[in-house]
C-alpha positions, -999 to +999 in steps of 0.1 A: +126-238-117+096-226-096+064-214-112+050-182-098+017-164-097+013-129-111+026-114-079+057-137-078+042-161-053+048-198-057+015-216-056+028-245-034+049-229-008+041-203+019+063-172+016+074-143+036+054-111+029+087-094+020+088-116-011+056-101-025+060-075-052+030-056-040+046-053-005+079-041-019+060-015-040+041-002-009+075+002+009+086+024-020+054+044-018+060+049+019+095+063+012+080+086-015+054+099+010+080+105+037+102+124+012+073+145-001+060+154+033+094+163+046+090+195+026+057+204+042+056+233+067+063+225+103+028+235+113+016+205+093+037+181+113+007+170+134-018+175+106-016+164+070+020+152+073+011+128+101-021+116+083-003+109+050+025+091+067+002+070+089-019+060+058+012+051+038+027+030+066-006+013+072-006-002+037+024-025+039+017-030+077-017-044+069-003-067+042+023-080+067-002-085+095-027-103+072+000-125+057+011-134+092-024-144+103-022-177+085-057-179+069-069-167+035-100-151+051-078-130+075-053-122+048-081-110+024-095-088+052-062-071+058-057-066+020-091-048+021-078-027+050-046-019+030-068-008+000-087+015+024-055+031+036-043+035+000-076+052-009-072+074+021-037+084+010-050+091-025-074+117-011-048+132+012-025+137-018-053+156-036-058+178-004-021+185-001-020+197-037-052+218-033-036+234-002-004+242-022+017+218-001+025+196-031+034+208-065+013+195-094+041+172-106+048+158-072+011+152-066+007+135-100+037+113-093+023+102-059-012+098-073+002+075-100+021+055-075-009+051-052-030+041-083-004+014-092-005+001-056-043+001-056-044-020-088-020-045-073-040-047-041-072-052-061-055-080-080-042-096-048-077-094-033-093-110-063-066-137-063-072-145-027-110-146-032-105-175-057-081-195-036-088-219-008-067-230+021-042-214+045-023-182+035 
């Protein structure tokens, strides 16, 4: 039986990013953002819809790119970029609600999901800061 770290990683074996719980959660967040923005008016297609989708997609994409780089330093940097994209999305959800594009319940649900992802990313970042060696 393998032991795992808090994110499900085994300490001694390199793993695919798709095995990370945080990556899977960011994919679920992307799906939620796409579903929520599908209801936005067509005139927002190149505005807030595109911005929110781009930020949501950037989160798991940065995790994947950082993981694929092969060094902890690079991986940490891409986790920081993913946190930035999550923070950007958090702000965009607020804007969408303020503009009446998202109902309060949908906004709260997305905000909670983003908050969960941010906590996971901060945990991953802290974990990577303590470790040495290749990713």
